[in-house]
N, C-alpha and C positions, 0 to 999 in steps of 0.2 A: 341398257338403260337408259329411259328418258326423263328429264324432269321439267317441268313446266310451272310457271308462276302465275297466281291467283289469288283474288281477295274475294273475301267472306261480302264485298258490296260491290257495286256498279263501279266498272273501271273510269268512268271518268271524274269518280271521285278525287282520283289523282290530282286534278287541276285545282281543287281546291286546296289540297294539302302542299302542293307546288307554290300557288298565290299567298298561301300563309305564312311559309319559310322566307319567299321574299320580301313579302310586305314585313316582316318584325325585324329583316335583315335593314330594308330602307328605313324604319325608324328608328333605328337605332344608332345607324354608322352615316346615314347622310342628312340626318335632320337636328345631329348631338353637334353641337358647334367645337365641342373639344376633340372633337377628330379631323379639324379645317386644318390644323398648323402639321398633318402630318398628308404624304404623298398620296394621289390619288391612286397609286396601283395597289398603295398598303391598306388604304382604306377599303377598298374594292376586296381585297383578299380577306379580311376580319369578316364583311359580309356576305363573304361566299361559305365559309365556314359556317356561320351563323344559320344564314338560309338553308343549307345541305343539313345540320343537326337539326332546325324545326322540323324541314321536311323530312325527314325521316322518323320522326319523333311520332311526328301525322299519321305518317304510313300504316306505323304498329297500331294504331287505333282502328284502321280499316280492317284489322285482322288476317293479313295478308299468310297466305302458305303456299308450299313448294309440294307438287302432285308428282310423284316419282312411277314411274310404269317400268315394273321388269319383266322380263322374258326371257323364257327357260324353255329351253327342248328336252322333250324328256325322250328318249331311247325305248323302243319298245321291249316288252319285257316277256320272254317266251320262261313258263314255267313246265317245267319236267318231273311229274309224279310219278312215283314206283310203289308198286304193292310191295309191302314188306312182311307179308302175313307168310305164315309155313308153308300153307296151299300152293304157292308157287315154287319151292324147295322139293315139295312131295309132287307135284304133277306135274313138274315141268325139267325134261333133260338138261345136266349138268353145261351142257355145248351150246344148248339153246342158250341159258341164261347168260354165260361167258358171250355170243354174241350180242344178245343185248344190251348188255353193259358196254362191251366195244363199241359199239353203233351209237351208243350214247354218247362216247367222248367224242365219238366222230361228228355227231352235231353238235357238240359243244364246237369244236373247230370251224366247223361249216358257221357256224351265227356268231362267231370273236367279230367284234368289229362294226357288227351292224346293229345286233339284238344285245340286250340283256341278259343273260339265263341263270335261272336258279331255281334250284333242285330242294326238292320236298322228295320227303315217303310219309305213307300211308298204311294203317292195319285197324289197332283200337282206337291209336289217335292218331295225328299229324305232327311231324316234325320238319322242321327246315333245316334237310341236311338231305347227301347222298345214303342210299342203302349201303350198310356194312355189312348185315345177314340176315335173311330170313326169318323173322324169329317169332313174328306177332302173332297174338293167340287168337286173333278176331280181324275181321275185315268188315269195314264201317265206309262204305264210298259215301254215302250222304254225307257224313262228318267232313269229308275233304271238300266236297263242294261246297260245304257251311263256310269252310276255313276261306277260300279261294274268293268267297264272295263277302267276308268280313273283312280280310285283309290284303284286297288286290281290285275291290271293285272301284278306288279313285283313281287308279293308277293305268297307264297305257298299256295293258295288257292286248299281247298281240296274238298270242296262242297259248292253248293248255295242251300238255302231252302227258298222259296216263298211259304208262305200261301195266297192266292187270291179264288177270286170269277173268274176272267178271264175277268171280263168287264172294258174297256179301252174308255174312252170317249177323250182324247187329245193326241197327237201326235201319231208315226207312229203304224201300225201291228209288234207287236214284234216279229213274225213267219220271218218278212222280213227285220229286221232291221240288219247295216252291221254289229255292234258292237259283238265281240268274246271274251270268256272267258274259258281256258282251265282247266275247273272245270266240275261237271257232277250238272244236275239242277234237285232237287229234289221238285215238286210241293204238296202244299197240298191245296185239293180241296175245297172251303166253298162256302156259298151260294147253292142256291136252282135251277136244272135248269130246273123243272116242268114248264110248260107253262101255266101260273093260266090267270084265265079270270080276263082281265086285259084292259082298254081304256086309249089311253092318247095322248099326244099333241108330234109328232114326231119329229116336225119341223115348227116354226112360223117364216117366210123371212119377212122382212120388211124393207125399207130403215132407217140406223140412222138419218138421217138429213132432214127434210123437211120445206119451207118457206108458211109463214102466206098466207092464202089467196087461197093456192093450196090445190089439193087433192092427196091423196097418198093414194097405196094399202096394203092389210095385208095379206099374204099368210098363211093360217093356214092348215097343213098337220094331218088329224087324223088317229091314228091305232085303232086296237081294236084286241082282241083274244079271242075267246071262249066268245062272247057275239051275236051269231046271234040270231036275232028274237027282239034284243030289241033296244030304240031309247031315244038318247040323246039330251040334247039341250045345241048347244053350244051358246057362250053369249062372245061378245067384250065390256068390261067396260074400263073407262076411270077415273083413280084416280087422287082425287085431296082433299089434307089435309086429307085426310083416310079415305074418302069418295067415295063413287065408283057410276057411273052414268051408265048407259044402252045405248050404242049408236048401236046395232047391234043383233041380234038373228037370230038361224037358226038350226030348227028341223033336225038331221040328224038319219034315218034308217039304221042297221047293216042289212046285208044280208049275211054275210059269215063269217066263224070262223076266218077268216086270211083277217081282213078289212083295207080297206086303201081308204080314200077322201081326195079332196084339196077341201077347200071352201077359197074364195075372198072377203074380205071386203075392200069398197072406202071409205075412211074417209076424211072429210075436216081439213085440218088445219087451225082453227079458234082462236086458242090461242097459244101467243108464250112463250117459255121457252122449259124447259124439261119435257114432258108429258111422264105420265107414265099411263100404259096401262094393262089391261088384261083379256087373255083369258082363259074360265071355260066352264068344259062340265061336264055336270049332270049327277051321278053316276049311274052306274046299278045294281040291285042287285044282291049281292054275287061278289062283285069286291072286287079284291085282295086288290089292292093300288092305294087310293082316293090322293093321292098326287102328281101323275103326270096329276091330271086331270085338274090344274091350272097353267099357266105360265104367268108370269108379265114380261114386256119390257119396254123401256122408248126410244122415239125418239123426237128429239132436234128441235123445230120449232122457225124457226131462222126468226125475223122481221126486218130481215137487207137490206129488198129493200128498196133503195135512190133512192127518184126522183129527174128525171135528166130534165133540160129543155133546148133544142137545139135551142135558140134563134137566125134567122138568117135575116143578113140584106133581102135577097131574095131568093128565091130558088136558091139550088146549089145540086150538086151532092155529095158533102162533106157530106150535114145532113144526106142521107140515109146511107152514108158509114160510119158514126158516130153512127147510130143510129143502124145497124146491129151488128158492134161491138158491144157497150155497152149492147144491149140487150142480146147477146151470154151468158151474165151472170147473170142469177137468181136473183142475187142482186138486179139489178137496175131495173128500169123503166123508160121510156122515151117519151116524149112529144116535136113535133116540132112547133114552131108556130114564129110568126114574130111580130116585136113590133106594127103595126097599128093595129094587129085583139088579140093582148094577152087578154084573158079573163081571165084565171084564175091568182088568189092571188100569187103572186111570191114568198111570202114567206113561202108555202106548199114545196118548190123544197131544197132538200140538195145540189144539185149545178145546175149552170147556167154556158153552156155553151154561148160564144157570139160571133158568126160566121161573120166576114165581119161588126162587129158593134166596135166602132161609124162608120156611113160614112157620107159623105158630107150632103146627104138627110134627115139623123136620129140623132139625137140629146138623148142620152140614159142617161145622166145624171140624169135622174127622176129612170130612172132602177137602176143604179150604187149606190146611196142613199139609195131605198132599200133595196139594197143588204147587204148595211152598215149598215143598220138600225138592218137587220134579222141577220149577221153575216152569210150570204152564200156566200160560197166559189164558185170564178168565174174562167172560162178559156176562155183566147181570144184568136181568132185563126184569125192573120192578113192574107189579100189577098189584092189582088187589089182594093176592093173597101173600104176599111178601110180610114176612115181620118187620118193621122198620128198626125194631132195640137192636135184632141180630142182622140186620143187614147192616147197620151203620158201625157194627164190631169186624163186621167180614173184610172190610175195607174204608180207604180213605179218600177214597174220589171225591165223593160227593155224601154228604150227611142230610137226614130227612126228620123233621121235628114236627111228626104229628104220629098218624093212626091209618088202616086199613079198612077200618070201619065207613069213613069216608070217601067220597073218589071226587079227582076234578076230571073234565074232558081238556084235553090243551093239542093244540097245533105248533109245527114247530116254525122256529125263527132262526136264521142263519145270521151265525155271529163273525163278522166281517174282520175279527182281528185273529180268528182261528187260521193258524199256517200249516197245519202235520202235512196236509194233501190240499189239491184242488178239486173243486167241483162242477160240473158244469153248466153253462146257464140256464139248462132245459129244465134240469133239476131244480136250481134255484127259484125260476119262475113259477114252477109249477108245485111245487112242495107244499106251498101256502093253501092251494085251494084241495089239499085233499083231507078225507074228514078225520076228526078229532079221534083221538086213542083216550085211553083213560090210565089215569094214575093216581095214585095215594093223596089225598088232600093234605097240606101242611105245607112246613117253609123247607124250603130246598137251599144249601149252602154249596158252593164250589171250594173244594179244598186249595192249599195255597198254589201248587204246583200241579193243578188240573187243567187241561186245555178242551174249552168248551167248544163243541163244534155246533150243538143246536142248542135253542133256549125253546123256552116255554112260552108261548102266546096264549095268555088264558082269557076265552070272550072277547077275542079281536085287541087285549091288552099284551103288550110287549112288555117280558119281566126280564131279570136276569137270572131267575132260576133255570138250573141247566138241564137240559132233555138227554141229551148226546155228549157224551163226555169221557175224554181219557186221563190217567193218569202212568204214572210209572214210579217204582222204588225199588231201589238195590238191583236195577235190571229188570225189575219185573213188571208186567205190563198188565193194567186192569182198566175196563171202561165199564160204563153203564150206559144202558139206554132206560130212560125212566118212565118208561109207558107201555103200556101191551096193547093188542090190537093191531100188529103188521099186519095181520092177514085180512085186513081190512082196506089199508094200503095198497095191498098187492092186487086185490081183486078191482079197486077204483083203478087202478094204474093201468089193468086190460081195457073194462070198462070204455076207460077216454082213449086210449090211444092202441089198442088193440095189441099189446105189447107189455112184459114186465120191467122195461129198462130200466127205470127211475127207481123202482124199489129196490132190483138189482144192485145199480149202480151204489146206492145208500148203504145198504147192508154189506156186499162184496168190501167196500172201501174200509168199512167201520172194521172187520174181519181183520181186513189186510194189515193197517196201521197198529190192530191188537195182536196179531200174531206174530207180525215180523220182529225178530231179533235184531238187539243195537247192537250196529257195530262197534266194538269198544277198543280195536287193536289201535296200537300207534302207529304203526307201517303196514302201506296197504301198495299193492301192485296188481294191475290189472291189463290184459287185453281190450283195445274195445269190440270184439266180438270174438266168438270162440270159432268162428267157419271164416276161412277167408278163400280168395280165390288166386289163384297161382301169377295172376296180374297186379293184385292188389298188396300195399308196401302194409306188413305188421305196424300197426300204431299200439304203442305199450303208455300208460301214464302210474305215477308213484304219488301215496302221499304218507307223511311223516305228520306224527304229531307229538308238540311236548308235553310236559307233566298238565300244563293248562289245558289240552287238547287246542292248541293253536297250532296253524300249520306254518311248517317250519322246512326250510332246503339247505341249511348249513353244510352237512354232510352230503359227501358223495353217495351214489346209488349204485352197486353192479349188476348186470343183467349177463345169466348165462345160459342160454338154450340150447335144447339138446333135441337132436332129430332118431329116428328111431333105432341109427344103427350106433346110436350115444356118442357122436359127433359133436364137439361141443363150439358154440359161437357165445364171443362174448363183448359185451357189450359197457357203457358206460352212460346214464342220464343225464341229460341235458336239464338244466336249473329254469324253470319258467314261471316267473315271479313267485306264487310261495310253493309251488308243487313241481313236479318230476316230470318229463316226458322223452320219448325214446321215439323215434322212426328206424322200425329194424329192417326195413326194406323188403324186397320180394323173396319169399323160401319155394321150393320147389314143394311138388305134392309130398304128403304125409302128414304124419301124426309126431307133434313136438312137445316137449315140455319145457317150463320153464320156472328159475329161482331167480327171485331180485333179496338183494341185500344188500345192509349198510351198518354203520356202526356208532351209537348214538348215547351219550354218557358211559360207555366205557363197558356196553353191553350190542351185542350182534345180533340185528335182527333180519329175520328172511321171512319170505313170503312166494309162495310157488303157486303152478298152476298148469294150465294145457293148452294149447291151442293146435285148430287143423287145418290145412292146406289143399282146398281140391283143385285138380288139374279141368282146364279146360281144353276139351279135346274138340271143339268145333271146326276147327282148320282140317282134322284128320277122317270126318266122318265121310265129306262128299269134295273129290276132285275132278269132278268133270267138270273144265270149264264154259263158260256163260260167253262166248262169243257173238251169239244172233245179240244179248244183252249191249255189248259195245259197239254192234253196229245201231242199234239202236240210237245208244249214246249219241254219237257220233254223228249222226244222221241229224237229232235235235239238237247240237249245237251246230249244226254247220261246218261240220268236220268231216272225218275219213278216217277209217278202221285200216291198218296196217299190220303186218307182223316182222317180226324180228330179223325176217331175211330182207325184207325191201324198205328197210329203216329210209336210205338212201332216197329216195322216193318222196318220202313224208319230207325229208331236209329238204327237196328240192320243191315242195310244194310250198311248204313255209315263207322259202326265198320268194317265191313267185308269186304271194299273194300282194296285193296292189295295197289290199285294206291297211295291211303291217305295215305303220311308216312312222317316223317322229309325229309327234304331235310337240306345235307349240302352245304354252301355257303363258297368259300374262295374267299378272298380279300389278297390283296398284296401294301404293299408300299414302298418306298426306303428312305432313311435318308442319306447324306451326315456325315462322320466320321468327317470330318472338323468343323461341325457346332458340334460337341458332346461338352459341355462344361469340361468333365473330360478330353478329350485329351490336353485341354490349360493348365489343371493343371497338369496332370502328365510329360510336356514337362516341365512347370514352377519349378518343384519339381527335375527333375532332374538337369537341369543346376543350380539352386538353391543352390544344396546340394553339386554338384564338386563346385562351385563357391565358398561355403561356407570351404570347408575343403582346398582348394587352399589358401584362405586369412588367415584361421588362423594356418596355416602351413606355413606362411610366404611368401608361392611364387607365385607373381600375377604378 
């Protein structure tokens, strides 16, 4: 450590400070007759004390500072990264793995005292520790390189040693990553490059979601090496409660040494929920790896199709427009009917849209009573055929005082205070340009608990008359669209944008907020999703409400998870703010059910559900090592590839590399002298001694 003393002003200003101190002492002690009775030595001593005090104070005005230079020698760091993926264990001989690990220990001893050695391992992620088991489900080499760049680019990184088979199935090709580190890369080639006799699934492609009653396709890509002349049986199965049911099968004849074929199965979605499927290839004689002959996957089959009835007073182009918009969403099925020929039981519908009903000629009080009895939400579309008197009696969302003999053209104006759902900026900006709709002339008044989404803009005058509004009473939702002519909006939408997206967004959101059932349960618990991968932690959250529907979390919440064999896993939720959360960690592949429970006000509240865990089989598919990739990587980063058997040569090469040497780092810091406490005490001592002597000898 080196300290240097400097001033913020030119150094020769010191002479002015010294002159000021001496001059002050001369004027005070040698021109003042009061000190003539003392000996010259005593007077000179007092003058010296005063000269030093004034000089030091003046020097402080020059802002002096101390600059400290520290030197630190950084020993070279040798970073050893080992592939922790399953392909190492499956594709390499156990004795070779033992040899590799023992040679790593030998390298540690050889580098001891000369280098700092740090071990890390990588697979799906990178962790700063030695490998304890080869169990990572995927390999991401590019993530390793990024980790090295982020964490060691500012250190004296001497060399990187990477032990891997070169197989990667996540991330980018490491040869083409943008990450760079200024150190040679030495690779240790693990695994076997021999292309063994093997039959496996290259890809299984399918939709993640299907709808109940639909058909969906599953595409299976099959590859084989050195299996010419053999025949395999491809089977598709559905797995339920651990039991498999065969859905389809097909024989495949392998005609070449490097074989590839694609097979497609068309499957009926006849069961809702997250369905587990399995494809299986029968093995051939002498096949090296049978683990990649089976692949399981999950498809979520939604029973979310709600049945919607479009009930019109008379044929109208709006009915066709509504049907086209609604059926663009696969969650909905639509029937069109008129009151006189309604044959279906209205209770089977999830939502009823009443167009121009009730009218002067059609009384729907009986239909409304059925809707109320079956708790079916409804949407009223008010038009020129609507009887306003009957309409006002049929709902309490809005009241219209007027008649249907006179009409008014209206456009939409968004209500900024609406919060039931969000609207895209594109719809907000462009809906005002759509052609006007027609509504009965009159005075419109929203109910006390009505949520108004759109107001009426009449002849470019903004009003508070509701156009689209929502209400709920006793858990029953009712909405009103106070205007007819939606078909014009749909055509205009296509004319302007070559699609129906804006009109579809408007109508679908109106339907969704009307048809969705309010969740009035006081206790709820859910997983963050229905399907997890086996390397993902399963997360839960829970909410508990008091009688005022305020969220609380005083009582404990328990969770029991059961697998397919009814084995139980017990947990207790953590309390976070005013709700509950739980990280249940990792689960093996399979289907699980869960039950959450708590006790509140003497009542036991429970809620349940299920989730599934999907296996990651990427490491099982291809066990052929990529030593060519390792050779190219070593060349790119000025290193060399070695095998476990000659790792001693690797250690000798690192030790002989003259570029791997200690680096001297220099850092400097400055500190103002005025901040040093001893300066204060020095000045205090000089002034105190002077004051004491003068007082003691009677001259003050």
